[in-house]
Structures are given as C-alpha cells and as structure tokens.
C-alpha positions in Angstrom: -21.4 13.7 70.0 -22.4 11.5 67.1 -20.0 8.7 66.4 -20.0 9.6 62.8 -19.3 13.3 63.4 -15.8 13.1 62.0 -16.7 10.9 59.0 -18.5 12.0 55.8 -21.3 9.9 54.7 -20.7 10.5 51.0 -17.1 11.0 50.0 -16.3 12.9 46.8 -13.3 10.9 45.8 -15.1 9.6 42.7 -15.4 13.2 41.4 -11.7 14.0 41.7 -9.7 14.1 38.4 -6.8 11.9 37.7 -3.6 13.6 38.8 -0.5 12.7 36.8 1.7 13.4 39.8 -0.2 10.7 41.8 0.5 8.2 39.0 4.2 9.2 39.1 4.1 8.8 42.9 2.5 5.4 42.6 5.3 4.2 40.4 7.9 5.8 42.6 6.5 4.1 45.8 6.3 0.7 44.1 9.3 0.9 41.8 11.0 -2.0 43.5 8.1 -4.4 43.2 7.2 -3.3 39.7 10.9 -3.7 38.6 11.0 -7.1 40.1 7.9 -8.2 38.3 9.1 -6.7 35.0 12.5 -8.2 35.2 11.0 -11.6 36.0 8.8 -11.3 32.9 11.8 -10.5 30.8 13.8 -13.4 32.2 10.9 -15.9 31.8 10.2 -14.6 28.2 13.9 -14.9 27.3 14.0 -18.4 28.8 10.9 -19.5 26.9 12.1 -18.0 23.6 15.4 -19.8 23.8 14.0 -23.1 24.8 10.9 -23.2 22.6 11.0 -25.5 19.6 12.0 -23.8 16.3 9.5 -23.6 13.5 10.7 -23.4 9.9 8.8 -22.1 6.9 9.1 -22.6 3.1 7.1 -21.0 0.3 6.6 -20.7 -3.4 4.2 -18.9 -5.9 2.2 -20.2 -8.7 -0.1 -18.5 -11.3 -3.6 -19.9 -11.4 -5.1 -20.1 -14.9 -8.8 -20.7 -14.4 -9.3 -21.6 -18.1 -11.6 -18.7 -18.9 -9.5 -17.2 -21.6 -8.9 -20.6 -23.3 -12.6 -21.5 -23.3 -13.7 -18.0 -24.5 -11.1 -18.2 -27.2 -12.9 -21.2 -28.7 -16.0 -19.0 -29.0 -14.6 -16.0 -30.9 -16.8 -14.5 -33.5 -20.0 -15.4 -31.7 -22.4 -12.6 -30.8 -23.0 -12.0 -27.1 -26.6 -13.2 -27.2 -25.6 -16.4 -29.0 -22.7 -16.9 -26.6 -25.1 -16.6 -23.7 -27.3 -19.3 -25.2 -24.3 -21.6 -26.0 -22.3 -21.1 -22.8 -25.0 -20.9 -20.1 -24.9 -24.6 -19.2 -21.1 -24.6 -19.0 -20.8 -21.2 -17.4 -17.8 -20.4 -19.6 -18.8 -16.8 -20.3 -18.7 -15.9 -16.6 -15.6 -15.4 -14.5 -14.9 -18.3 -12.3 -14.7 -17.5 -8.6 -11.1 -17.6 -7.7 -12.0 -18.0 -4.0 -13.9 -21.2 -5.0 -10.8 -22.3 -6.9 -8.6 -21.7 -3.9 -11.1 -23.6 -1.7 -10.7 -26.6 -4.1 -6.9 -26.3 -3.9 -7.1 -26.5 -0.1 -9.3 -29.5 -0.1 -8.3 -33.2 0.4 -9.2 -33.9 -3.2 -6.0 -32.1 -4.2 -3.8 -32.3 -1.1 -4.6 -35.7 0.4 -1.5 -37.3 -1.1 0.7 -34.5 0.3 -0.9 -35.0 3.7 -0.2 -38.7 3.6 3.5 -37.9 2.6 3.8 -35.7 5.7 2.3 -38.4 7.9 4.8 -40.9 6.7 7.8 -38.6 7.2 6.7 -37.4 10.6 5.7 -40.9 11.6 9.3 -41.9 11.5 10.0 -39.8 14.6 6.6 -39.1 16.2 3.2 -40.7 16.8 0.9 -39.2 14.2 -2.1 -41.4 14.6 -4.2 -38.5 15.9 -3.1 -36.1 13.1 -6.1 -35.0 11.0 -6.1 -33.3 7.6 -8.1 -30.3 8.8 -5.8 -29.7 11.8 -2.7 -30.1 9.7 -4.0 -27.7 7.0 -5.0 -25.0 9.5 -1.8 -25.2 11.5 0.8 -25.7 8.9 -0.5 -24.5 5.5 -1.2 -20.9 4.4 -2.7 -20.6 0.9 -3.9 -17.2 -0.2 -4.4 -15.1 -3.4 -2.2 -12.1 -3.9 -4.5 -9.1 -4.1 -5.6 -8.0 -7.6 -3.8 -10.9 -9.3 -4.1 -14.6 -10.2 -0.9 -15.4 -8.2 -1.3 -17.9 -5.4 1.1 -17.7 -2.5 1.7 -21.1 -0.7 3.6 -21.3 2.6 4.2 -24.4 4.7 5.8 -24.5 8.2 6.9 -27.3 10.4 9.4 -28.0 13.2 11.2 -30.5 11.0 13.3 -28.4 8.7 14.2 -31.4 6.5 10.6 -32.0 5.2 9.8 -28.4 4.2 11.1 -28.4 0.6 9.9 -31.9 -0.2 6.4 -31.1 1.0 6.4 -27.9 -1.1 7.5 -29.8 -4.1 4.7 -32.3 -3.6 2.2 -29.4 -3.3 3.5 -27.9 -6.5 3.2 -31.2 -8.4 -0.3 -31.7 -7.1 -1.4 -28.3 -8.3 0.2 -28.7 -11.7 -1.5 -32.1 -12.1 -4.8 -30.6 -11.0 -4.5 -27.8 -13.6 -4.0 -30.3 -16.5 -6.8 -32.5 -15.2 -9.1 -29.6 -14.9 -8.4 -28.4 -18.4 -9.0 -31.8 -19.9 -12.2 -32.1 -18.0 -13.4 -28.7 -19.1 -12.7 -29.6 -22.8 -14.5 -32.9 -22.4 -17.6 -31.2 -21.0 -17.5 -28.6 -23.7 -17.2 -31.3 -26.5 -20.1 -33.3 -25.0 -22.2 -30.3 -24.6 -21.6 -29.1 -28.2 -22.3 -32.5 -29.7 -25.6 -32.6 -27.9 -26.6 -29.1 -28.9 -25.7 -29.6 -32.5 -28.0 -32.6 -32.6 -30.8 -30.6 -31.0 -30.4 -27.5 -33.3 -30.2 -29.6 -36.5 -33.7 -30.8 -35.8 -34.8 -27.4 -34.5 -33.4 -25.6 -37.6 -35.0 -28.1 -40.0 -38.4 -27.7 -38.2 -38.3 -23.9 -38.1 -37.4 -23.6 -41.8 -40.2 -26.0 -42.7 -42.7 -23.8 -40.8 -41.5 -20.7 -42.7 -41.8 -22.5 -46.1 -45.4 -23.8 -45.4 -46.5 -20.4 -44.2 -45.0 -18.6 -47.2 -46.7 -20.9 -49.7 -50.0 -20.6 -47.9 -49.9 -16.8 -47.8 -48.2 -16.4 -51.3 -45.1 -14.9 -49.7 -41.5 -15.4 -50.7 -39.7 -17.5 -48.1 -36.2 -16.8 -46.8 -34.1 -15.1 -49.5 -30.4 -15.4 -48.8 -29.4 -12.7 -51.3 -27.8 -9.7 -49.7 -30.2 -7.4 -51.5 -33.2 -8.9 -49.7 -31.8 -8.8 -46.2 -31.9 -6.4 -43.3 -30.3 -6.6 -39.8 -32.7 -6.3 -36.9 -32.0 -5.0 -33.4 -30.9 -8.4 -32.1 -28.2 -8.8 -34.7 -30.0 -11.5 -36.7 -30.5 -11.0 -40.5 -34.1 -10.7 -41.5 -35.2 -11.3 -45.2 -37.7 -9.0 -46.8 -40.7 -10.8 -48.4 -41.2 -10.7 -52.2 -44.7 -9.3 -51.7 -43.3 -6.4 -49.6 -40.7 -5.7 -52.3 -43.3 -5.6 -55.1 -45.6 -3.4 -53.1 -42.8 -0.9 -52.3 -41.7 -0.8 -56.0 -45.2 -0.2 -57.2 -45.8 2.5 -54.6 -42.7 4.3 -55.7 -43.7 4.0 -59.4 -47.2 5.3 -58.6 -45.8 8.4 -57.0 -43.5 9.1 -60.0 -46.4 8.7 -62.5 -48.6 11.1 -60.5 -45.9 13.7 -60.6 -45.4 13.3 -64.3 -49.2 13.6 -65.0 -49.3 16.8 -62.9 -46.5 18.3 -65.1 -48.0 17.1 -68.4 -51.5 18.4 -67.6 -50.1 21.8 -66.8 -51.4 24.2 -69.5 -48.3 26.3 -69.3 -46.2 23.4 -70.4 -44.2 23.9 -73.6 -45.3 21.1 -75.9 -41.8 20.9 -77.4 -40.7 19.4 -74.0 -43.0 16.4 -74.6 -40.4 15.0 -77.1 -38.2 14.1 -74.1 -40.8 12.4 -71.9 -41.0 9.1 -73.8 -37.3 8.5 -73.3 -38.0 8.5 -69.5 -40.3 5.5 -69.9 -38.0 3.7 -72.3 -40.9 2.6 -74.6 -41.2 2.4 -78.4 -44.9 3.2 -78.5 -44.2 6.8 -79.3 -41.4 6.3 -81.9 -43.6 6.6 -85.0 -45.2 9.9 -84.0 -41.9 11.3 -82.7 -40.2 10.5 -86.1 -43.0 12.4 -87.9 -42.6 15.4 -85.7 -38.8 15.4 -86.2 -39.3 15.2 -90.0 -41.7 18.1 -90.0 -39.3 20.1 -87.8 -36.5 19.6 -90.3 -38.7 20.7 -93.2 -39.8 23.8 -91.3 -36.2 24.7 -90.5 -35.1 24.3 -94.1 -38.0 26.5 -95.5 -37.4 29.2 -92.9 -33.9 29.5 -94.2 -35.2 30.0 -97.8 -38.6 31.6 -97.4 -40.1 34.5 -95.5 -42.0 34.1 -92.3 -45.4 34.4 -94.0 -44.8 31.5 -96.3 -48.0 29.5 -96.5 -46.5 26.0 -96.8 -44.2 26.7 -93.8 -47.1 27.8 -91.7 -49.1 24.7 -92.7 -46.2 22.5 -91.7 -46.1 24.2 -88.3 -49.8 23.6 -87.8 -49.4 19.9 -88.6 -46.5 19.7 -86.1 -48.6 21.3 -83.4 -51.3 18.8 -84.0 -48.8 16.0 -83.8 -47.5 17.4 -80.4 -51.0 17.5 -79.0 -51.6 13.9 -80.1 -48.2 12.9 -78.4 -49.4 14.6 -75.3 -52.6 12.7 -75.3 -50.8 9.4 -75.9 -48.4 10.0 -73.0 -51.3 10.8 -70.7 -53.1 7.6 -71.7 -49.8 5.7 -71.2 -49.2 7.1 -67.8 -52.8 6.5 -66.7 -52.4 2.9 -67.8 -49.2 2.5 -65.8 -50.9 4.2 -62.8 -53.8 1.7 -62.8 -51.3 -1.1 -63.1 -49.3 0.1 -60.1 -52.5 0.5 -58.0 -53.4 -3.1 -58.9 -50.0 -4.4 -57.8 -50.3 -2.5 -54.5 -53.8 -3.8 -53.9 -52.7 -7.4 -54.8 -49.7 -7.1 -52.5 -51.6 -6.1 -49.4 -51.4 -8.6 -46.4 -52.9 -8.3 -43.0 -50.7 -7.1 -40.2 -51.1 -10.4 -38.3 -49.9 -12.4 -41.3 -46.7 -10.2 -41.7 -46.0 -10.3 -38.0 -46.4 -14.1 -37.9 -44.2 -14.6 -41.0 -41.4 -12.4 -39.6 -41.5 -14.2 -36.3 -41.2 -17.6 -38.0 -38.5 -16.2 -40.3 -36.5 -14.7 -37.4 -36.7 -18.0 -35.4 -35.5 -20.0 -38.4 -32.5 -17.6 -39.0 -31.6 -17.7 -35.3 -31.6 -21.5 -35.3 -29.5 -21.6 -38.4 -27.0 -19.1 -37.1 -26.7 -20.9 -33.7 -26.3 -24.3 -35.5 -23.5 -22.8 -37.7 -21.7 -21.4 -34.7 -22.1 -24.6 -32.7 -20.5 -26.5 -35.5 -17.7 -24.0 -35.8 -17.0 -24.1 -32.0 -17.2 -27.9 -32.0 -14.3 -28.0 -34.5 -12.4 -25.4 -32.4 -12.9 -27.6 -29.3 -11.5 -30.6 -31.1 -8.4 -28.6 -32.1 -8.1 -27.3 -28.5 -8.3 -30.9 -27.3 -5.5 -32.0 -29.6 -3.3 -29.0 -28.6 -0.9 -29.6 -25.7 -0.9 -27.1 -22.9 1.6 -26.1 -20.2 0.5 -26.6 -16.5 0.2 -23.7 -14.2 3.4 -21.6 -14.1 5.6 -21.6 -11.1 6.8 -18.0 -10.4 9.2 -19.0 -7.7 10.6 -22.4 -6.8 9.9 -24.0 -3.4 12.5 -22.5 -1.0 13.0 -22.5 2.8 13.5 -19.2 4.6 16.9 -18.8 6.2 15.7 -18.0 9.7 12.9 -19.8 11.7 9.6 -18.0 11.8 9.0 -19.0 15.4 9.8 -18.3 18.1 10.3 -14.6 17.6 12.6 -13.9 20.5 12.2 -10.1 20.5 8.5 -10.4 20.5 8.3 -13.0 23.3 10.8 -11.0 25.5 8.8 -7.8 24.9 5.6 -9.7 25.7 7.1 -11.0 28.9 8.2 -7.5 29.9 4.7 -6.1 29.2 3.1 -8.9 31.1 5.5 -8.6 34.0 4.9 -4.8 34.1 1.1 -5.3 34.0 1.2 -8.0 36.8 3.4 -5.8 38.9 1.1 -2.8 38.5 -1.9 -5.0 39.3 -0.2 -6.5 42.4 0.7 -3.0 43.7 -2.8 -1.7 43.1 -4.3 -4.6 45.0 -1.7 -4.3 47.8 -2.3 -0.6 48.3 -6.0 -1.1 48.2 -5.8 -3.7 50.9 -3.2 -1.7 53.0 -5.4 1.3 52.9 -2.6 3.8 53.6 -3.1 7.5 53.5 -0.8 8.9 50.8 -2.3 12.3 50.1 -3.9 15.1 52.0 -6.9 14.6 49.7 -7.4 11.2 51.3 -8.6 13.0 54.5 -11.6 14.6 52.8 -13.9 11.8 53.9 -13.2 12.9 57.5 -15.2 16.1 58.2 -14.4 18.4 61.1 -10.8 17.2 61.1 -8.7 20.3 61.4 -5.1 20.2 60.0 -2.9 22.2 62.3 0.3 21.9 60.2 2.2 20.0 57.5 5.8 18.9 58.2 8.5 16.6 57.2 8.7 13.4 59.1 12.2 14.4 60.4 10.8 17.6 61.9 9.2 15.6 64.7 12.6 15.5 66.4 12.8 19.3 66.3 11.5 20.7 69.6 11.2 24.1 68.1 8.4 22.9 65.9 6.3 22.2 69.0 7.3 25.4 70.8 6.1 27.4 67.8 3.0 25.3 67.7 2.3 26.0 71.4 2.9 29.7 71.1 0.8 30.2 67.9 -2.0 27.7 67.8 -2.2 26.1 71.3 -1.6 29.1 73.5 -5.2 29.3 74.6 -5.5 25.6 75.5 -5.3 25.0 79.2 -4.6 21.5 80.2 -2.7 18.4 79.2 -2.3 17.5 75.5 -1.6 14.1 74.1 0.2 13.8 70.8 -1.2 10.5 69.5 0.9 9.0 66.7 -0.8 6.4 64.5 1.3 3.5 63.1 4.7 5.0 63.7 6.0 4.0 67.1 9.6 4.1 66.1 9.6 7.9 65.3 8.3 8.7 68.8 10.9 6.8 70.9 13.3 9.7 71.3 10.5 12.2 71.6 8.8 10.3 74.5 12.2 9.9 76.2 12.8 13.7 76.0 9.3 14.7 76.7 10.3 16.5 79.9 12.6 18.8 78.0 9.7 20.2 76.0 6.7 20.6 78.3 5.6 18.4 81.2 1.9 18.8 80.1 2.6 17.2 76.7 2.2 13.5 76.4 3.7 11.8 73.3 2.3 8.3 72.7 1.2 5.8 70.1 -1.3 4.1 72.4 -4.9 5.5 72.6 -5.3 4.2 76.2 -2.5 6.5 77.4 -3.8 9.5 75.4 -7.2 9.5 77.1 -5.5 10.5 80.3 -5.0 14.0 78.8 -7.6 16.7 78.3 -6.9 17.2 74.6 -5.7 15.1 71.8 -3.7 16.0 68.7 -3.4 13.2 66.1 0.0 12.7 64.3 -0.6 11.3 60.8 2.4 10.0 58.9 1.6 10.1 55.2 2.2 6.7 53.7 2.3 4.9 57.0 -1.0 5.7 58.6 -4.0 3.7 57.5 -7.5 5.1 56.9 -9.0 2.3 59.0 -6.8 3.1 62.0 -7.6 6.8 61.8 -11.3 6.0 61.6 -11.0 3.8 64.7 -9.2 6.5 66.6 -11.8 9.2 65.7 -14.6 6.8 66.8 -12.8 6.2 70.1 -12.3 9.9 70.7 -16.0 10.4 70.3 -16.8 7.4 72.5 -14.6 8.6 75.4 -15.8 12.2 74.9 -12.4 13.6 74.4 -11.6 16.9 72.7 -9.7 16.6 69.3 -7.7 19.7 68.7 -6.6 18.7 65.2 -4.0 16.8 63.3 -0.5 17.2 62.3 0.6 15.8 58.9 4.1 14.4 58.4 5.4 13.7 54.9 8.4 11.6 53.9 11.2 13.5 52.3 11.8 12.8 48.6 
C-alpha cells in the first residue's frame, strides 16, 4: 500500500467558508489567555495614563483684517478698468490669500520673540539648547483659520501650566503689532506708487493732448470739446468728443433732407397756392415779406368788395387775377430760395468729408488723451485719499476671546489610553493564540480530517464515554461483528484516559487491546484509532497512518471523542 494512501495531496481547507461557530469556539478555547493579555493591556494603559506627564493647553481667537477693504475704499468712484490699471502693481484689487497670511503669522518673522520668551522660561528648569523654532511650532502651536471666516484660532500647549497664558499674550501682542505694521507698510507702498504714477501720467497726458491738437489743426478738425453737447460715451466708459466737422456735416445732411421734402411738396401741381403764404415762416426769412404784404392787401380788398358787389364784379375779378399772379411769383421765389439752400448744404457736406483713416486716427488719439486725463485725475484723487488714510488712526486686529487656559489637561486622555491598551492586549492575545494553535497543530473539528482520505469514522462520542463498556459492546455487535482477530484501540495523545480502560480490559473482551503505544498495537490484527478532539495533533495522526501502512496493518477506522461543553 502507498504510504500516502491515507493522505490527500491537495486539501480543500482553503475553499471552506468561515464558520462563526468556529470563531466562537476559538475564543472559548483560549478565553483564559485572551483575558490575561487584555487585562494586562488595560493595566499597562492605566499605569501609563496616570504616570504620563500632563499637557496643558490655552487658546484665543483673533480676527484677521487683510486690509483689502481699507485699500479698496481709497479707490471708490474709479471704474473697473481704471482700477485694474492703477492697482495692478499693488495687487490691491485682488483678495489676498489668507493661507499666505497665516503662513506669515506662523513664521519666525512674527513669532521669533515669542519663541525666545519660551526658551528663557523653560530654560529655568530644563536644558533647551537643542530646542529649534520649527520643532517648537509643530509640536506646541496650532494656528488655523475657522472655515468660511477671517477668524484665526490660536492654541498653545505645554507641560508647564504656568507659561501657557503669558505665551498666548505674547502671541496676541505680536499679531496686533504685525497688523499695524502691515497697514502702515501698505499705505507707504500705495503713496509711493501713486506719486510715481502721477508724475508719469502728467507727462503722458500732456503728450497725448498735444498730439490731438496738432492732428486736429493739420486736418482742420475741432480738437477735444469739453462741452456736454459734444460728448458721447464709448463702450469702455471713456467720454469721446465729436469733431466740429462731423457736427457740421450731420447738420447739413439733415437740412438737405428737409429742403428736398419741401421742394417735393411745393412742386406738386395739386398744391393749393394759398398754403404758400405759410412756408416762408418755416425758414424764418424776410426775403418774402414785401410780396406777402402785397398779397395780404389784395386779399383784404377782395374780401371787402365781395361783401358789397356781386360775384361778376370786374374789379374784384381783376384783383383776384393779380393775387394769383403774386402767389405764382411767391412760389417761384420759394423754389429758388430752397434750391439755393440745397446747394449750400451740399457744399457743406462736401467740404466736411474726411477719409476714414483720418477719422479713425483722430478718435484714437482723442480717446487716449481722455483716458490719460481721466487716470491722472483719479490718481490725484486717490493720492489725497491715501494721505488722509495715512493720517487716520486704526485699531489693531480685534481679539474675539482673551487668552485662557483650558480647565483640564489635553493629554494624556486616560480613557483613550486605557481603551487603546485593552484593544492592543486583545489583539496580542488573539495573535498569540493563533500562533500557538498553528504550532500545536491540534485537531479541533471533524473537518480537519478531510485531508486524510480513506479514513473511516466509526463513531462520534463524548470523551467520558470511553469509560462506558457498553459503548464498545454495541460497537462490536454492530460494526465489528464480522472482524475475526485481535483489535487494538490505539489512542493518540491521551494516555490518561486509557489507564482504567487498560486495567479493565479483561472485563470487556480478551481480544481487545487498549494502548497509546504503536509498538503494542502492531501485535493485533486490526487497529482502530481513537482521536480526541482538541488533544490529538495532525502530525501525530499522520505519523500513525504512515506507520500502519509501513507495517502492513489493517486500519478499521477511527473513533472521535469530543470534550463536553
């Protein structure tokens, strides 16, 4: 028989699912060891928490004013485009990065004096030669911005309770001094910048206005007209003056259209000539007064004679003929007058024409001059505002809460340390038991026997049943009745249980041999292995099976004995 006939080459233990009952059994088997480790962890954690040095913490809050509102207030009334030009070098129109501000507040430039104060105080009791600013800041200081606000939370912790509040007060003073210094520096930079820009734009404005004037004289254009009637507002928000030439041309064009419409009406043959009496008043001219007076006198005479005489009165009819002649003459004079005005308007339009390039160039020069003038005016205005801001006193950053120390130490946290000790002890206990059981290699479940093939289980019993002779009588009658010969019941790793059974062997059956030694079992014809769950090792069972094969003995099967709960 092959020596591996009882052993599977590829076990299927890896395919088995986790059984919660096995986990429970594991805890139950090792509860004493796990409890000892857990209790030890709790005791060690408690000892550490009560003996560890206490750490105290103090804190306060301060509102950071990054100066943006003050600086922008000095530039009120300035258009956005002009503000971009003015403020670009100072970056005053963009929100300062609060994170950068906080980085400055954490730096040695602000906190070095506070650090030196701490070194002096702690140096009275300890050696602080190796204490460095970065290590002290990272270990003892916590400076962070409250989300969504400009409120800065400052916390300081140390094992010396007496220096907490003095250190916090030093930090508060350092921050307030920094806020005043920063404001003064911002105003100084703004003042210097504005003075420089005013000097630049004075020359720039003078130069740009001169260019407009020279171009206007050369091209017979009106230069910049500051009257409201001659200004328009372009898309960039800068006023643009209309040239005199453009204004003349537009006026003449409108007059030409009106004249043409009047000529069309007067030349209409269906026109009632009496209406011509009202046209001269439209042109506000005295050239037609004499003729109109004659017509009006004739009209009065005609009206008077019609009252006295009949319709066929000869003199009356003659007067009407003269009046009609006068009206025709008036019509001719008005047409000649309108044609004259028409030709004059055309001449003005022709004389006012300028090339497109000339107009574009003029408007470009004009726009630049107006922009320079507007920026210069705003720079001057803001320079005055800056001087006023410089003279105005300003409060330092506001403290929301005063530096205070917390009533209880922040470290050690006893509950946390004890709980951590308990968890660590539990983990180490579990790890120890897992390693121990893995090294011991005991059989704890029937499933553990799956790696042994051709191993027949004859029965499962309680470990106390081995003292019961009836169990073996029943076994003989039911399962071993056809076996002829001696049988050895070979117990593995449980010699104590077999002492009484070996002593009383004769009372059961002389052909049965109870032993825990393999050398005695090979004297029998058949072997039945007694496996005690939790006490028999896989290695020992494997060795017994290999020896049975080696000595060519017949294995009837195995009996499993479980410990009572």
